[in-house]
C-alpha atoms as a printed R data frame, in Angstrom:
    type eleno elety resid chain resno       x       y       z
1   ATOM     1    CA   MET     A     1 105.672 134.369  76.712
2   ATOM     2    CA   ARG     A     2 108.449 133.500  78.540
3   ATOM     3    CA   ASN     A     3 107.192 129.938  79.288
4   ATOM     4    CA   VAL     A     4 106.275 129.480  75.536
5   ATOM     5    CA   LEU     A     5 108.862 130.046  74.389
6   ATOM     6    CA   LEU     A     6 111.104 128.023  76.993
7   ATOM     7    CA   ALA     A     7 109.316 125.271  76.236
8   ATOM     8    CA   THR     A     8 109.079 125.466  72.394
9   ATOM     9    CA   GLY     A     9 113.334 126.081  72.722
10  ATOM    10    CA   LEU     A    10 113.118 122.292  74.445
11  ATOM    11    CA   ILE     A    11 110.670 121.073  71.793
12  ATOM    12    CA   ALA     A    12 113.021 121.489  69.396
13  ATOM    13    CA   SER     A    13 116.158 121.436  70.809
14  ATOM    14    CA   SER     A    14 118.431 118.966  69.736
15  ATOM    15    CA   PHE     A    15 115.468 117.411  68.080
16  ATOM    16    CA   THR     A    16 116.839 116.517  64.167
17  ATOM    17    CA   ALA     A    17 120.316 114.696  65.765
18  ATOM    18    CA   HIS     A    18 118.164 112.660  68.497
19  ATOM    19    CA   ALA     A    19 115.000 111.740  66.045
20  ATOM    20    CA   ALA     A    20 116.528 108.060  65.416
21  ATOM    21    CA   ASN     A    21 116.150 107.456  69.842
22  ATOM    22    CA   LEU     A    22 112.770 108.832  69.867
23  ATOM    23    CA   THR     A    23 109.109 106.585  69.908
24  ATOM    24    CA   THR     A    24 106.197 106.959  67.650
25  ATOM    25    CA   GLU     A    25 104.584 108.924  69.733
26  ATOM    26    CA   GLU     A    26 107.782 111.697  71.004
27  ATOM    27    CA   LEU     A    27 108.454 112.191  66.682
28  ATOM    28    CA   ARG     A    28 104.937 113.868  66.622
29  ATOM    29    CA   ILE     A    29 105.660 116.190  69.394
30  ATOM    30    CA   GLU     A    30 106.847 119.762  66.783
31  ATOM    31    CA   LYS     A    31 104.038 119.240  64.842
32  ATOM    32    CA   ALA     A    32 101.667 119.162  67.969
33  ATOM    33    CA   ALA     A    33 103.608 122.158  69.209
34  ATOM    34    CA   SER     A    34 103.354 123.668  65.935
35  ATOM    35    CA   ALA     A    35  99.462 123.048  66.019
36  ATOM    36    CA   MET     A    36  98.580 124.046  69.526
37  ATOM    37    CA   PRO     A    37 101.467 125.444  71.423
38  ATOM    38    CA   ASN     A    38  99.397 126.573  74.390
39  ATOM    39    CA   VAL     A    39  98.343 123.087  74.802
40  ATOM    40    CA   VAL     A    40 102.125 121.357  74.658
41  ATOM    41    CA   THR     A    41 103.443 124.007  76.757
42  ATOM    42    CA   ALA     A    42 100.594 123.440  79.415
43  ATOM    43    CA   PHE     A    43 103.525 121.985  81.937
44  ATOM    44    CA   SER     A    44 106.498 124.131  80.301
45  ATOM    45    CA   ASP     A    45 107.769 125.454  83.686
46  ATOM    46    CA   ASP     A    46 107.187 121.394  85.306
47  ATOM    47    CA   ILE     A    47 109.157 120.309  82.483
48  ATOM    48    CA   ALA     A    48 111.551 122.914  82.809
49  ATOM    49    CA   SER     A    49 113.077 122.129  86.072
50  ATOM    50    CA   PHE     A    50 112.754 118.567  85.333
51  ATOM    51    CA   ASN     A    51 115.164 118.884  82.517
52  ATOM    52    CA   LYS     A    52 117.235 120.749  84.693
53  ATOM    53    CA   GLU     A    53 117.441 118.448  87.406
54  ATOM    54    CA   TRP     A    54 117.263 115.262  85.433
55  ATOM    55    CA   GLN     A    55 120.846 116.634  84.005
56  ATOM    56    CA   GLY     A    56 122.008 117.308  86.993
57  ATOM    57    CA   ALA     A    57 120.950 113.939  88.300
58  ATOM    58    CA   ARG     A    58 124.520 112.333  89.704
59  ATOM    59    CA   ASN     A    59 123.604 108.252  90.264
60  ATOM    60    CA   TYR     A    60 120.592 106.365  89.286
61  ATOM    61    CA   GLN     A    61 118.807 106.563  92.872
62  ATOM    62    CA   GLN     A    62 118.741 110.717  92.314
63  ATOM    63    CA   ALA     A    63 117.574 110.181  89.025
64  ATOM    64    CA   SER     A    64 114.543 107.363  90.161
65  ATOM    65    CA   ASP     A    65 113.580 109.218  93.469
66  ATOM    66    CA   LEU     A    66 113.314 112.229  91.134
67  ATOM    67    CA   ILE     A    67 110.968 111.201  88.002
68  ATOM    68    CA   ASP     A    68 108.855 109.207  90.722
69  ATOM    69    CA   ASP     A    69 107.949 112.288  92.631
70  ATOM    70    CA   TYR     A    70 107.635 114.329  89.022
71  ATOM    71    CA   SER     A    71 105.344 111.872  87.434
72  ATOM    72    CA   LYS     A    72 102.871 112.038  90.174
73  ATOM    73    CA   GLN     A    73 103.266 115.680  90.430
74  ATOM    74    CA   LEU     A    74 102.630 115.616  86.375
75  ATOM    75    CA   TRP     A    75  99.209 113.212  86.942
76  ATOM    76    CA   ARG     A    76  98.513 115.478  90.010
77  ATOM    77    CA   LYS     A    77  98.952 119.219  88.466
78  ATOM    78    CA   ALA     A    78  97.162 117.438  85.868
79  ATOM    79    CA   LYS     A    79  94.033 116.995  87.782
80  ATOM    80    CA   THR     A    80  93.919 120.197  89.772
81  ATOM    81    CA   ARG     A    81  94.672 121.484  86.301
82  ATOM    82    CA   ILE     A    82  91.465 121.042  83.987
83  ATOM    83    CA   ASN     A    83  89.076 121.054  87.619
84  ATOM    84    CA   GLN     A    84  89.667 124.654  87.233
85  ATOM    85    CA   THR     A    85  90.558 126.091  84.381
86  ATOM    86    CA   ASN     A    86  86.919 123.909  83.215
87  ATOM    87    CA   SER     A    87  88.775 123.600  79.854
88  ATOM    88    CA   TYR     A    88  87.750 119.703  79.376
89  ATOM    89    CA   ASP     A    89  91.173 119.310  77.750
90  ATOM    90    CA   ASP     A    90  93.298 116.018  78.555
91  ATOM    91    CA   ARG     A    91  95.606 116.016  75.825
92  ATOM    92    CA   GLU     A    92  98.056 118.355  78.132
93  ATOM    93    CA   LEU     A    93  98.909 115.729  80.394
94  ATOM    94    CA   TYR     A    94  99.569 113.642  77.429
95  ATOM    95    CA   TRP     A    95 101.973 115.868  75.660
96  ATOM    96    CA   ALA     A    96 103.242 116.597  79.095
97  ATOM    97    CA   ARG     A    97 104.288 113.163  79.363
98  ATOM    98    CA   LEU     A    98 106.081 112.532  75.499
99  ATOM    99    CA   LEU     A    99 107.994 115.681  76.089
100 ATOM   100    CA   SER     A   100 109.570 113.966  79.542
101 ATOM   101    CA   SER     A   101 109.867 110.385  78.180
102 ATOM   102    CA   LYS     A   102 112.031 112.470  75.055
103 ATOM   103    CA   ILE     A   103 114.340 114.083  77.597
104 ATOM   104    CA   ILE     A   104 114.812 111.209  79.551
105 ATOM   105    CA   ARG     A   105 116.209 109.244  76.647
106 ATOM   106    CA   THR     A   106 118.068 112.288  74.887
107 ATOM   107    CA   GLU     A   107 119.466 114.060  77.826
108 ATOM   108    CA   LYS     A   108 122.317 112.758  79.768
109 ATOM   109    CA   PRO     A   109 122.659 112.778  83.272
110 ATOM   110    CA   LEU     A   110 125.984 113.167  85.002
111 ATOM   111    CA   PHE     A   111 126.009 109.486  85.181
112 ATOM   112    CA   THR     A   112 125.913 106.380  82.580
113 ATOM   113    CA   LEU     A   113 122.896 104.973  82.081
114 ATOM   114    CA   SER     A   114 121.969 101.679  80.868
115 ATOM   115    CA   ASN     A   115 119.269 100.618  78.879
116 ATOM   116    CA   SER     A   116 117.483  98.463  81.382
117 ATOM   117    CA   GLU     A   117 118.134 101.720  83.824
118 ATOM   118    CA   GLN     A   118 116.366 103.905  81.099
119 ATOM   119    CA   SER     A   119 113.701 101.761  80.550
120 ATOM   120    CA   ALA     A   120 112.653 101.122  84.325
121 ATOM   121    CA   LEU     A   121 112.626 105.055  84.440
122 ATOM   122    CA   LEU     A   122 110.197 105.457  81.754
123 ATOM   123    CA   THR     A   123 107.827 102.969  83.172
124 ATOM   124    CA   MET     A   124 107.671 104.896  86.393
125 ATOM   125    CA   LEU     A   125 107.078 107.826  84.321
126 ATOM   126    CA   GLU     A   126 104.194 106.125  82.775
127 ATOM   127    CA   ASN     A   127 102.965 104.670  85.792
128 ATOM   128    CA   GLY     A   128 102.769 108.023  87.681
129 ATOM   129    CA   SER     A   129 101.344 110.581  85.381
130 ATOM   130    CA   ARG     A   130  99.013 107.963  84.525
131 ATOM   131    CA   GLY     A   131  97.573 107.603  88.142
132 ATOM   132    CA   ARG     A   132  98.586 104.277  88.768
133 ATOM   133    CA   THR     A   133 100.950 105.110  91.646
134 ATOM   134    CA   ASP     A   134  97.232 107.224  92.856
135 ATOM   135    CA   LEU     A   135  95.632 104.363  93.708
136 ATOM   136    CA   ASP     A   136  94.724 104.724  96.821
137 ATOM   137    CA   TYR     A   137  90.811 104.636  98.572
138 ATOM   138    CA   SER     A   138  91.406 107.012 101.401
139 ATOM   139    CA   LYS     A   139  88.114 108.149 102.297
140 ATOM   140    CA   LYS     A   140  85.541 106.469 104.246
141 ATOM   141    CA   THR     A   141  82.960 105.450 101.554
142 ATOM   142    CA   ASP     A   142  80.418 102.808 101.399
143 ATOM   143    CA   LYS     A   143  82.008 101.996  97.577
144 ATOM   144    CA   LYS     A   144  84.910 102.070  95.714
145 ATOM   145    CA   ILE     A   145  84.711 102.089  91.966
146 ATOM   146    CA   LEU     A   146  87.926 102.335  89.184
147 ATOM   147    CA   ILE     A   147  87.428 103.640  86.171
148 ATOM   148    CA   THR     A   148  90.453 103.902  83.193
149 ATOM   149    CA   GLY     A   149  90.205 106.420  80.400
150 ATOM   150    CA   PHE     A   150  92.810 106.410  76.966
151 ATOM   151    CA   ASP     A   151  95.077 108.418  75.110
152 ATOM   152    CA   PRO     A   152  93.964 110.499  72.298
153 ATOM   153    CA   PHE     A   153  94.992 108.345  69.315
154 ATOM   154    CA   LEU     A   154  94.906 108.225  65.572
155 ATOM   155    CA   LEU     A   155  97.327 111.492  66.373
156 ATOM   156    CA   ASP     A   156  98.743 111.545  62.467
157 ATOM   157    CA   ARG     A   157  94.715 112.025  61.302
158 ATOM   158    CA   ASN     A   158  93.920 114.765  64.080
159 ATOM   159    CA   ILE     A   159  96.831 116.018  66.223
160 ATOM   160    CA   ASN     A   160  95.075 117.958  68.343
161 ATOM   161    CA   GLN     A   161  92.778 115.103  68.752
162 ATOM   162    CA   SER     A   162  90.768 114.835  72.449
163 ATOM   163    CA   ASN     A   163  89.384 112.029  74.331
164 ATOM   164    CA   PRO     A   164  86.260 112.422  75.815
165 ATOM   165    CA   SER     A   165  86.928 108.715  78.513
166 ATOM   166    CA   GLY     A   166  90.682 110.846  79.329
167 ATOM   167    CA   VAL     A   167  88.698 114.184  80.521
168 ATOM   168    CA   ALA     A   168  86.641 111.914  82.066
169 ATOM   169    CA   ALA     A   169  89.150 109.756  84.116
170 ATOM   170    CA   LEU     A   170  90.851 113.545  84.849
171 ATOM   171    CA   LEU     A   171  87.716 115.316  86.424
172 ATOM   172    CA   LEU     A   172  86.398 111.587  88.083
173 ATOM   173    CA   ASP     A   173  89.623 110.724  89.722
174 ATOM   174    CA   GLY     A   174  89.635 110.619  93.472
175 ATOM   175    CA   GLN     A   175  85.864 112.595  93.579
176 ATOM   176    CA   VAL     A   176  83.077 110.898  95.877
177 ATOM   177    CA   ILE     A   177  79.816 110.429  94.489
178 ATOM   178    CA   ASN     A   178  76.360 109.762  95.802
179 ATOM   179    CA   HIS     A   179  73.046 108.330  95.402
180 ATOM   180    CA   ASN     A   180  70.327 107.838  97.608
181 ATOM   181    CA   GLY     A   181  72.639 108.290 100.686
182 ATOM   182    CA   VAL     A   182  74.897 105.364  98.978
183 ATOM   183    CA   THR     A   183  79.152 107.115  98.143
184 ATOM   184    CA   ALA     A   184  81.869 105.885  96.304
185 ATOM   185    CA   GLU     A   185  84.614 106.936  96.066
186 ATOM   186    CA   ILE     A   186  86.488 106.566  92.397
187 ATOM   187    CA   ASN     A   187  89.833 106.121  90.850
188 ATOM   188    CA   ALA     A   188  91.085 106.724  87.689
189 ATOM   189    CA   VAL     A   189  93.950 106.044  85.599
190 ATOM   190    CA   MET     A   190  95.179 106.425  81.672
191 ATOM   191    CA   ILE     A   191  95.500 103.729  79.166
192 ATOM   192    CA   PRO     A   192  98.230 103.919  76.143
193 ATOM   193    CA   VAL     A   193  96.884 102.930  73.320
194 ATOM   194    CA   ARG     A   194  99.318 100.655  72.080
195 ATOM   195    CA   TYR     A   195  99.141  97.414  71.095
196 ATOM   196    CA   GLU     A   196 102.749  96.505  72.829
197 ATOM   197    CA   ASP     A   197 101.817  97.205  76.321
198 ATOM   198    CA   PHE     A   198  98.291  95.207  76.367
199 ATOM   199    CA   ASP     A   199 100.328  92.672  74.805
200 ATOM   200    CA   GLN     A   200 102.710  93.042  77.811
201 ATOM   201    CA   GLY     A   201  99.867  92.534  80.329
202 ATOM   202    CA   ILE     A   202  99.007  96.098  81.433
203 ATOM   203    CA   ILE     A   203  95.808  95.172  81.863
204 ATOM   204    CA   GLU     A   204  96.698  92.497  83.836
205 ATOM   205    CA   SER     A   205  98.902  93.782  86.406
206 ATOM   206    CA   LEU     A   206  96.899  96.391  86.514
207 ATOM   207    CA   LEU     A   207  93.354  94.979  87.873
208 ATOM   208    CA   ALA     A   208  94.249  91.378  88.502
209 ATOM   209    CA   PRO     A   209  95.110  92.507  92.546
210 ATOM   210    CA   TYR     A   210  91.583  94.069  92.701
211 ATOM   211    CA   TYR     A   211  89.568  90.990  91.089
212 ATOM   212    CA   ALA     A   212  91.848  88.508  93.455
213 ATOM   213    CA   LEU     A   213  90.745  90.743  96.632
214 ATOM   214    CA   ASN     A   214  87.348  91.613  95.271
215 ATOM   215    CA   ASN     A   215  88.658  95.315  97.104
216 ATOM   216    CA   VAL     A   216  86.294  97.329  94.850
217 ATOM   217    CA   ASP     A   217  83.171  97.239  93.987
218 ATOM   218    CA   MET     A   218  82.814  97.937  90.082
219 ATOM   219    CA   VAL     A   219  85.075  98.146  87.836
220 ATOM   220    CA   ALA     A   220  84.020 100.511  84.158
221 ATOM   221    CA   THR     A   221  86.380 100.492  81.425
222 ATOM   222    CA   ILE     A   222  85.508 103.927  79.143
223 ATOM   223    CA   SER     A   223  86.827 104.806  75.258
224 ATOM   224    CA   MET     A   224  85.719 106.904  72.802
225 ATOM   225    CA   GLY     A   225  83.505 105.155  70.585
226 ATOM   226    CA   GLY     A   226  79.917 106.598  67.765
227 ATOM   227    CA   LYS     A   227  77.167 108.348  68.188
228 ATOM   228    CA   ASP     A   228  75.650 107.685  71.867
229 ATOM   229    CA   PHE     A   229  76.607 106.099  74.671
230 ATOM   230    CA   ASP     A   230  77.179 102.373  74.651
231 ATOM   231    CA   LEU     A   231  77.351  99.883  77.820
232 ATOM   232    CA   GLU     A   232  78.957  96.710  75.685
233 ATOM   233    CA   ARG     A   233  77.944  93.211  76.765
234 ATOM   234    CA   PHE     A   234  79.370  91.152  74.997
235 ATOM   235    CA   PRO     A   235  83.312  92.101  74.121
236 ATOM   236    CA   GLY     A   236  85.515  89.844  71.192
237 ATOM   237    CA   LYS     A   237  88.636  88.108  72.068
238 ATOM   238    CA   ARG     A   238  90.702  89.098  68.335
239 ATOM   239    CA   ARG     A   239  91.812  92.071  67.259
240 ATOM   240    CA   SER     A   240  90.257  92.636  63.160
241 ATOM   241    CA   VAL     A   241  90.800  96.780  62.306
242 ATOM   242    CA   THR     A   242  93.674  98.333  60.836
243 ATOM   243    CA   ALA     A   243  94.019 100.818  62.209
244 ATOM   244    CA   PRO     A   244  97.579 101.914  63.620
245 ATOM   245    CA   ASP     A   245  97.720 102.443  67.683
246 ATOM   246    CA   ASN     A   246 100.008 105.561  68.059
247 ATOM   247    CA   ALA     A   247 103.201 103.514  67.695
248 ATOM   248    CA   ASN     A   248 101.664 103.101  64.250
249 ATOM   249    CA   ILE     A   249 101.718  99.413  64.650
250 ATOM   250    CA   VAL     A   250  98.424  97.716  63.003
251 ATOM   251    CA   TYR     A   251  98.277  94.287  64.313
252 ATOM   252    CA   GLY     A   252  97.125  92.527  61.196
253 ATOM   253    CA   GLY     A   253  93.670  91.322  61.960
254 ATOM   254    CA   THR     A   254  91.635  91.761  59.443
255 ATOM   255    CA   ALA     A   255  87.283  90.960  59.104
256 ATOM   256    CA   THR     A   256  88.537  88.035  57.169
257 ATOM   257    CA   ALA     A   257  90.805  87.045  59.445
258 ATOM   258    CA   PRO     A   258  91.154  88.282  63.098
259 ATOM   259    CA   LYS     A   259  94.169  87.767  65.401
260 ATOM   260    CA   ILE     A   260  94.217  86.913  69.096
261 ATOM   261    CA   SER     A   261  96.852  89.142  71.185
262 ATOM   262    CA   SER     A   262  98.773  88.293  73.288
263 ATOM   263    CA   LEU     A   263  99.980  87.822  76.216
264 ATOM   264    CA   ASN     A   264 103.285  87.703  78.016
265 ATOM   265    CA   ASP     A   265 104.079  86.746  74.769
266 ATOM   266    CA   ARG     A   266 101.640  83.814  74.783
267 ATOM   267    CA   PRO     A   267  98.549  83.736  73.475
268 ATOM   268    CA   LEU     A   268  95.360  85.197  74.963
269 ATOM   269    CA   PRO     A   269  93.700  82.165  76.892
270 ATOM   270    CA   GLY     A   270  89.740  82.518  77.007
271 ATOM   271    CA   ASN     A   271  86.612  82.008  75.161
272 ATOM   272    CA   GLU     A   272  85.987  83.612  72.012
273 ATOM   273    CA   PHE     A   273  83.340  86.383  74.039
274 ATOM   274    CA   VAL     A   274  82.318  87.298  77.320
275 ATOM   275    CA   GLN     A   275  79.719  88.750  78.778
276 ATOM   276    CA   PHE     A   276  79.764  92.338  81.115
277 ATOM   277    CA   SER     A   277  78.243  92.473  84.271
278 ATOM   278    CA   LEU     A   278  77.096  96.132  84.565
279 ATOM   279    CA   PRO     A   279  74.195  97.136  85.931
280 ATOM   280    CA   VAL     A   280  72.776  98.076  82.464
281 ATOM   281    CA   LYS     A   281  69.131  99.312  83.977
282 ATOM   282    CA   GLN     A   282  70.310 101.668  86.664
283 ATOM   283    CA   MET     A   283  72.989 103.339  84.473
284 ATOM   284    CA   GLN     A   284  70.206 103.528  81.886
285 ATOM   285    CA   LYS     A   285  68.495 105.697  83.806
286 ATOM   286    CA   ALA     A   286  71.255 108.301  83.928
287 ATOM   287    CA   THR     A   287  69.689 111.316  82.198
288 ATOM   288    CA   GLY     A   288  71.210 113.680  79.568
289 ATOM   289    CA   PRO     A   289  71.482 114.259  76.060
290 ATOM   290    CA   PHE     A   290  72.833 110.897  75.005
291 ATOM   291    CA   THR     A   291  71.150 107.576  74.663
292 ATOM   292    CA   ILE     A   292  72.545 105.034  77.087
293 ATOM   293    CA   ASN     A   293  72.481 102.038  74.567
294 ATOM   294    CA   ASP     A   294  72.567  98.080  76.065
295 ATOM   295    CA   ASN     A   295  74.336  97.100  73.320
296 ATOM   296    CA   HIS     A   296  74.312  93.240  72.229
297 ATOM   297    CA   LYS     A   297  76.011  93.797  68.304
298 ATOM   298    CA   VAL     A   298  78.028  91.468  68.131
299 ATOM   299    CA   VAL     A   299  80.236  89.908  64.228
300 ATOM   300    CA   THR     A   300  81.385  86.327  63.709
301 ATOM   301    CA   LEU     A   301  82.945  85.185  60.981
302 ATOM   302    CA   GLU     A   302  79.556  84.098  60.275
303 ATOM   303    CA   LYS     A   303  77.956  86.301  60.253
304 ATOM   304    CA   ALA     A   304  76.805  89.694  62.520
305 ATOM   305    CA   PHE     A   305  74.003  89.430  65.008
306 ATOM   306    CA   GLU     A   306  72.585  90.833  68.225
307 ATOM   307    CA   PRO     A   307  72.551  88.200  70.684
308 ATOM   308    CA   LYS     A   308  70.299  87.556  73.907
309 ATOM   309    CA   THR     A   309  72.887  85.118  76.064
310 ATOM   310    CA   LEU     A   310  76.468  84.185  75.821
311 ATOM   311    CA   LYS     A   311  74.917  80.661  74.880
312 ATOM   312    CA   GLU     A   312  74.007  81.972  71.592
313 ATOM   313    CA   LEU     A   313  78.075  82.769  71.001
314 ATOM   314    CA   GLU     A   314  79.066  79.069  71.398
315 ATOM   315    CA   GLY     A   315  81.286  77.728  69.270
316 ATOM   316    CA   ALA     A   316  81.310  81.815  66.543
317 ATOM   317    CA   ILE     A   317  85.386  82.981  65.700
318 ATOM   318    CA   ALA     A   318  85.056  86.937  67.020
319 ATOM   319    CA   VAL     A   319  86.050  89.256  64.331
320 ATOM   320    CA   LYS     A   320  84.260  91.998  66.286
321 ATOM   321    CA   GLY     A   321  82.774  92.078  70.148
322 ATOM   322    CA   GLY     A   322  80.463  95.002  70.687
323 ATOM   323    CA   GLY     A   323  82.918  98.043  71.084
324 ATOM   324    CA   GLY     A   324  84.487  95.997  67.617
325 ATOM   325    CA   GLY     A   325  87.777  95.054  67.159
326 ATOM   326    CA   TYR     A   326  90.178  97.592  68.519
327 ATOM   327    CA   LEU     A   327  91.850  98.654  71.711
328 ATOM   328    CA   SER     A   328  88.882  99.330  73.244
329 ATOM   329    CA   ASN     A   329  87.067  96.397  72.757
330 ATOM   330    CA   GLU     A   330  89.786  94.795  74.313
331 ATOM   331    CA   ILE     A   331  90.538  96.261  77.187
332 ATOM   332    CA   SER     A   332  86.550  94.805  78.481
333 ATOM   333    CA   TYR     A   333  87.775  91.554  77.083
334 ATOM   334    CA   ARG     A   334  90.750  91.184  79.141
335 ATOM   335    CA   SER     A   335  89.605  92.907  82.343
336 ATOM   336    CA   ILE     A   336  86.163  90.279  82.074
337 ATOM   337    CA   ARG     A   337  88.189  87.348  80.926
338 ATOM   338    CA   LEU     A   338  90.733  88.168  84.029
339 ATOM   339    CA   ARG     A   339  87.531  88.850  87.119
340 ATOM   340    CA   ASP     A   340  85.956  84.816  85.679
341 ATOM   341    CA   GLU     A   341  89.169  83.362  85.788
342 ATOM   342    CA   LEU     A   342  90.429  84.830  88.888
343 ATOM   343    CA   ASN     A   343  85.806  83.583  90.198
344 ATOM   344    CA   SER     A   344  85.739  87.715  90.984
345 ATOM   345    CA   ASP     A   345  81.893  88.836  91.774
346 ATOM   346    CA   ILE     A   346  82.798  92.559  90.790
347 ATOM   347    CA   PRO     A   347  80.256  93.921  87.829
348 ATOM   348    CA   THR     A   348  82.786  94.550  85.023
349 ATOM   349    CA   GLY     A   349  82.506  96.577  81.865
350 ATOM   350    CA   HIS     A   350  82.712  99.083  79.422
351 ATOM   351    CA   ILE     A   351  81.350 102.218  78.449
352 ATOM   352    CA   HIS     A   352  81.198 103.317  75.012
353 ATOM   353    CA   THR     A   353  81.379 107.324  75.241
354 ATOM   354    CA   PRO     A   354  79.891 109.357  72.358
355 ATOM   355    CA   ARG     A   355  82.224 110.339  69.811
356 ATOM   356    CA   ILE     A   356  83.793 114.113  69.264
357 ATOM   357    CA   ALA     A   357  85.561 115.266  66.138
358 ATOM   358    CA   GLN     A   358  89.605 116.426  67.645
359 ATOM   359    CA   PHE     A   359  88.604 118.662  70.355
360 ATOM   360    CA   GLU     A   360  85.292 119.642  71.661
361 ATOM   361    CA   PRO     A   361  84.636 121.024  75.090
362 ATOM   362    CA   GLU     A   362  81.347 121.937  75.282
363 ATOM   363    CA   THR     A   363  79.751 117.904  74.461
364 ATOM   364    CA   GLU     A   364  83.395 116.150  76.997
365 ATOM   365    CA   ALA     A   365  81.648 118.753  79.493
366 ATOM   366    CA   LYS     A   366  78.499 116.476  78.701
367 ATOM   367    CA   ILE     A   367  79.357 113.463  78.716
368 ATOM   368    CA   VAL     A   368  81.438 113.484  81.498
369 ATOM   369    CA   LYS     A   369  78.606 114.974  83.706
370 ATOM   370    CA   GLN     A   370  76.676 111.752  81.918
371 ATOM   371    CA   ILE     A   371  79.334 109.404  83.032
372 ATOM   372    CA   GLN     A   372  79.509 110.556  86.651
373 ATOM   373    CA   ALA     A   373  75.799 109.919  86.318
374 ATOM   374    CA   MET     A   374  75.655 106.741  85.404
375 ATOM   375    CA   LEU     A   375  78.404 105.687  87.487
376 ATOM   376    CA   GLU     A   376  75.514 107.273  90.377
377 ATOM   377    CA   GLN     A   377  72.292 105.350  89.203
378 ATOM   378    CA   SER     A   378  75.160 102.121  89.283
379 ATOM   379    CA   LEU     A   379  75.392 102.142  93.596
380 ATOM   380    CA   SER     A   380  71.547 101.542  94.288
381 ATOM   381    CA   ALA     A   381  72.442  97.910  92.201
382 ATOM   382    CA   LEU     A   382  76.261  97.437  93.622
């Protein structure tokens, strides 16, 4: 009880006074704490300790060392917690990260912090707590698999929303899987649901080293989708939905005027559609309660249809790829486009999971189990 009160006090402290300094995501903390206090206060001891150490930091190096250690600790503890509790809850890490970034924005250390230094420290917090600094294939396995999951999203609709892809990332990171004697180590990264991060090249900077060196055996991006599992064969280039991201940015693309996103302040290069290269037939052998679809559906300015080959899409303008017109589709497009540009032969593609309503731990358990089975079955083709 003391921890809940402590964390609740931290959430409420100076909230109104500092509101102008907070991001859209951080401004939701108060509502989240009211709706699901046990989720938001899951890391209350760690956050309170970080707050104290942050306010006592005497110089930038000390602050940098603190955040480097703390962000990695958050990622490790979130993985340990979800495995030990069998909670299937990715939300605790999401809100702990926001409580921590709020501290960096609003609480003053013992030295003058410039805007650029604050930005660098916030980036460090993001990278460490999302698993980007933990991408170490340290186990002696036959294969290496990289997966990505997403944060919860559309939180103004459901503040207590969870995301099965984030649950999968936390549970499968660092795991060793086996199929018919072939072993693989899985590493995972959590991706923000923010257009700006994509426009600034977060996916390209994450994946370019692997494609350049061909030093993993498969890249599977994962997000929450529809009724069953969909393997998205033809991702499209453009954004075409009015759904906001987690920063409440609406990009402006529509079904009649889809927009091309950016890459480091320039229009994203590449063809209108690309084709994934996941081992479909093997992955469809994974048993579980959900159907695994080889999804060929796309929407162009001319029509909606299911092409059998990429050639059928030549000259078409993408409205929706197999994964839609939002960031789920875009992470797939960007990863495959980059793979092709760097002449990599790493099998790459997107797994859309079944959709959940807010938080459904029993369903999410089944989803993660079937994702693991899909990855295991894929080993026979890698």
